[in-house]
C-alpha positions in Angstrom: 152.2 141.7 -79.3 155.7 141.5 -77.6 155.9 143.7 -74.8 157.8 142.7 -71.5 156.0 141.2 -68.6 156.3 143.4 -65.5 157.6 141.3 -62.4 156.2 141.8 -59.2 159.1 143.2 -56.8 160.6 144.7 -59.5 163.6 145.8 -57.7 164.0 143.0 -55.7 167.0 140.8 -55.7 165.6 138.1 -58.2 164.4 141.4 -60.5 166.7 140.2 -64.2 169.6 138.2 -61.8 170.3 141.8 -60.5 170.5 143.9 -57.2 171.3 146.7 -55.3 175.3 145.4 -54.5 176.0 144.7 -58.4 175.1 148.0 -59.4 177.7 150.3 -60.0 178.7 152.8 -58.1 177.5 155.7 -60.4 173.8 153.7 -60.7 173.2 153.3 -56.8 173.5 157.0 -56.8 170.6 157.3 -58.6 168.4 155.0 -57.2 166.8 157.5 -54.4 163.4 159.6 -54.6 163.4 162.0 -57.7 160.7 165.0 -57.1 159.7 164.4 -61.2 159.3 161.0 -60.8 157.3 161.2 -57.6 155.2 164.1 -58.7 154.1 161.9 -61.7 153.5 159.6 -59.3 150.6 161.9 -57.8 149.3 162.8 -61.4 149.0 159.1 -62.2 147.7 157.1 -59.0 146.3 154.4 -61.2 150.1 153.7 -62.9 152.4 151.4 -61.7 156.1 153.6 -61.8 159.2 151.5 -60.8 162.3 153.6 -60.5 165.1 151.4 -61.9 169.1 151.4 -62.8 169.8 151.7 -66.8 171.2 148.4 -66.5 167.6 147.0 -65.6 166.0 149.1 -68.3 168.3 147.8 -70.9 167.4 144.5 -69.6 163.6 145.2 -69.6 164.3 146.0 -73.7 166.5 142.9 -73.9 164.0 140.5 -72.7 161.4 141.9 -75.2 163.5 141.0 -78.0 164.8 137.7 -76.7 162.7 136.2 -74.2 160.9 132.7 -75.5 157.5 133.7 -73.6 156.9 136.9 -74.6 154.6 137.7 -77.5 155.2 139.2 -81.3 157.6 142.3 -81.7 158.6 144.6 -79.3 156.0 147.8 -78.4 157.1 150.3 -81.2 158.0 153.6 -80.5 154.8 155.8 -80.6 155.3 159.2 -79.0 158.2 161.0 -77.2 157.9 164.3 -75.3 159.4 166.3 -73.0 157.4 166.8 -70.0 159.0 169.3 -67.5 161.5 171.4 -66.7 162.0 171.8 -63.0 164.4 174.5 -61.0 166.8 175.4 -57.9 165.7 171.4 -57.4 165.6 170.8 -53.4 165.6 174.4 -51.9 161.9 176.2 -50.9 162.1 177.9 -54.5 161.7 174.8 -56.4 159.6 175.4 -60.0 158.4 172.5 -61.9 157.0 173.9 -64.9 154.8 171.8 -67.5 155.7 172.1 -70.9 153.3 170.8 -73.5 154.3 172.4 -76.5 156.4 175.3 -75.2 160.0 175.8 -77.1 161.5 177.4 -74.4 161.2 177.1 -70.8 161.2 179.3 -67.7 164.6 181.0 -67.1 166.4 179.1 -64.9 169.1 179.2 -61.8 170.7 176.3 -59.5 169.7 172.7 -59.9 167.9 171.8 -63.0 165.9 168.6 -63.9 164.3 167.6 -67.5 161.3 164.8 -67.3 161.1 163.1 -71.0 157.8 160.7 -71.7 158.9 157.7 -73.8 155.8 155.9 -75.2 157.2 152.7 -76.2 160.7 151.2 -76.7 163.4 152.6 -78.3 167.2 153.7 -78.3 167.7 157.2 -76.6 170.5 159.5 -77.0 170.3 163.3 -75.5 172.7 166.4 -75.8 173.2 169.6 -73.8 174.0 172.3 -76.8 177.1 169.8 -78.2 177.5 167.7 -74.4 176.1 164.3 -74.7 174.7 163.3 -71.8 175.6 160.0 -70.5 175.4 158.1 -67.2 179.3 158.1 -67.3 179.6 161.8 -67.2 179.2 162.5 -63.7 177.8 166.4 -64.6 174.6 164.8 -65.3 172.1 162.4 -63.1 169.8 160.4 -65.0 167.3 158.4 -63.4 164.8 156.2 -65.4 160.8 154.7 -64.2 159.4 151.6 -66.0 155.9 152.4 -66.6 152.7 150.3 -66.7 149.9 152.7 -67.5 147.5 150.1 -67.8 147.9 147.6 -65.0 148.6 144.7 -67.1 151.5 144.1 -65.4 153.6 144.9 -68.9 156.3 147.7 -69.0 154.8 149.9 -71.7 156.5 153.5 -71.6 159.9 155.0 -69.8 160.6 157.9 -68.1 163.8 159.8 -67.8 164.8 162.9 -65.6 168.1 164.4 -66.3 169.8 166.9 -63.2 172.6 168.8 -63.6 173.5 172.3 -62.4 172.5 174.7 -65.0 175.5 177.7 -63.0 177.9 175.1 -64.2 176.3 174.3 -68.0 174.6 177.6 -68.7 176.2 181.2 -68.5 173.9 183.6 -66.8 172.2 185.5 -69.5 172.2 183.0 -72.3 170.6 179.7 -72.6 171.2 175.9 -73.9 169.3 173.8 -76.1 168.7 170.3 -74.3 167.8 167.8 -77.0 166.6 164.0 -76.3 166.6 161.7 -79.4 165.1 158.0 -79.7 164.9 155.4 -82.5 162.2 152.9 -82.2 163.5 149.2 -81.0 160.7 147.5 -83.7 161.7 150.2 -87.0 164.5 151.7 -86.7 163.8 154.0 -89.6 161.7 155.6 -87.0 163.3 158.3 -85.1 161.8 160.6 -82.9 163.5 164.3 -81.6 162.7 166.4 -79.0 164.0 170.0 -78.0 163.6 172.2 -75.3 165.5 175.6 -75.1 166.2 176.4 -71.1 167.5 180.0 -71.1 169.8 181.2 -67.6 169.0 183.8 -65.5 
């Protein structure tokens, strides 16, 4: 099976020909401590979890398709789920909620972060109601972690966190629908979509 071999020192200057100086200003802002990713590390101390830029995540996926040293097709998309919703991030009132099968999160305010786990390789799209969430849209901050969950030095899943100011994006007393859509790299007819309704206080 073709999979990306996780290099030692994934964020060093030699990783996939990139270094921090070459990253865009937007990407530089994302390479910092992420509370939900740190929380994931605490929950799974046996996993190798590495924060990467979007360019690095893209190159991981491209290497899976194009590198001659790899074995077989890219790991297919097998699971996608919204893991957590956090509100009032960075304050003493910070609340992190495990979502599971819930359709609606707790009522939020202040800075909100949503965490999504993607098992396998795919092309993702995200929305808050009708607004597309992208790296270029500075109303949102997107972090992504590459994960080796079984210590074979192979990236087998990705963890996305999306942070935004809910006071600006969701009117008081209303709610917004967050949606994450992913299409498998190996089997483009396989698309998984997950949503969570986020009410505002």
